[in-house]
C-alpha positions in Angstrom: 33.6 -9.8 -19.0 30.4 -10.7 -17.2 27.4 -8.4 -17.8 24.3 -8.6 -15.5 21.3 -9.2 -17.7 18.3 -9.0 -15.4 16.3 -5.7 -15.4 13.8 -4.6 -12.8 10.3 -4.2 -14.3 9.3 -1.2 -12.2 5.8 -1.1 -13.5 4.4 -3.6 -11.0 6.2 -1.8 -8.2 4.8 1.6 -9.4 1.3 0.1 -9.2 1.9 -1.1 -5.7 3.1 2.4 -4.7 -0.1 3.8 -6.2 -2.2 1.2 -4.4 -0.6 1.9 -1.0 -0.7 5.6 -1.5 -4.4 5.5 -2.2 -5.1 3.1 0.7 -3.6 5.8 3.0 -5.8 8.4 1.4 -2.8 10.4 0.2 -2.7 12.4 -3.1 0.2 12.3 -5.5 0.8 15.9 -4.5 1.1 15.0 -0.8 3.4 12.0 -1.4 5.5 14.2 -3.7 5.9 16.7 -0.9 7.0 14.0 1.5 9.7 12.7 -0.8 10.7 16.1 -2.2 9.6 15.4 -5.8 7.0 16.8 -8.1 3.5 15.3 -8.4 4.4 14.6 -12.1 7.3 12.5 -11.1 5.1 10.4 -8.7 2.6 10.0 -11.5 5.4 8.7 -13.9 6.6 6.3 -11.2 3.1 5.0 -10.6 1.7 4.9 -14.1 4.6 4.5 -16.4 7.0 2.5 -14.3 9.6 5.1 -14.4 12.7 4.2 -12.3 13.2 6.7 -9.4 16.6 7.5 -8.0 17.6 5.6 -4.9 17.1 8.8 -2.9 13.4 8.7 -4.0 12.9 5.0 -4.0 13.9 4.4 -0.4 11.5 7.0 1.1 8.7 5.8 -1.1 8.8 2.2 -0.1 9.5 3.1 3.6 6.7 5.6 3.9 4.3 3.3 2.2 5.5 0.1 4.0 6.2 -1.8 0.8 8.3 -5.0 0.9 10.3 -5.0 -2.3 11.4 -8.7 -2.2 8.5 -9.8 -4.5 9.7 -7.2 -7.1 13.5 -7.9 -6.8 13.2 -11.7 -6.4 10.1 -12.7 -8.4 11.4 -16.3 -8.9 11.4 -16.9 -5.2 7.8 -15.6 -4.9 6.5 -18.0 -7.5 7.3 -20.9 -5.1 4.7 -19.7 -2.6 1.1 -20.6 -3.0 -1.4 -18.1 -4.1 -3.2 -18.5 -0.8 0.0 -17.6 1.1 0.5 -14.5 -1.1 -3.1 -13.4 -0.5 -2.7 -13.9 3.3 0.6 -11.9 3.3 -1.1 -9.1 1.5 -3.9 -9.0 4.0 -1.4 -9.1 6.9 0.5 -6.2 5.5 -2.6 -4.0 5.8 -3.3 -4.9 9.5 -2.5 -3.0 12.6 -0.9 -4.4 15.8 -4.3 -5.3 17.4 -5.4 -7.2 14.3 -2.0 -9.0 14.1 -2.2 -10.0 17.7 -5.6 -11.7 17.0 -4.0 -13.5 14.0 -1.0 -14.5 16.0 -3.2 -16.0 18.8 -5.2 -17.9 16.2 -2.1 -19.3 14.5 -0.7 -20.3 17.9 -3.9 -22.1 18.8 -3.8 -24.0 15.5 -0.2 -25.0 16.0 -0.8 -26.1 19.6 -3.8 -28.1 18.5 -1.7 -29.9 15.8 1.0 -30.8 18.4 -1.4 -32.4 20.8 -1.1 -36.2 20.7 -4.9 -36.8 20.6 -5.4 -34.4 17.7 
């Protein structure tokens, strides 16, 4: 019989939840109200890496706009450069106006590279 042997280290994800919550200016009490949990349960998730139920996990990552790929597939993330990870983190914190500026810049760089005289 096959037994799956990988376990999710929820501590890093708990720290990301805390970081995103604080970036929004939300208290643990406010976030707890939004996901129908106690402030203590939010504290345990953030600081102790306690595994929440799926009914709590999904609203947390959705409300805080957290991509969980880096936590579920850490091996895939190590293939990316540190610079790309840093840029992705910065992009995640930008609004649509900021992203349109970045998109325009990236398009200009791409178009410049594609020019035969470049």
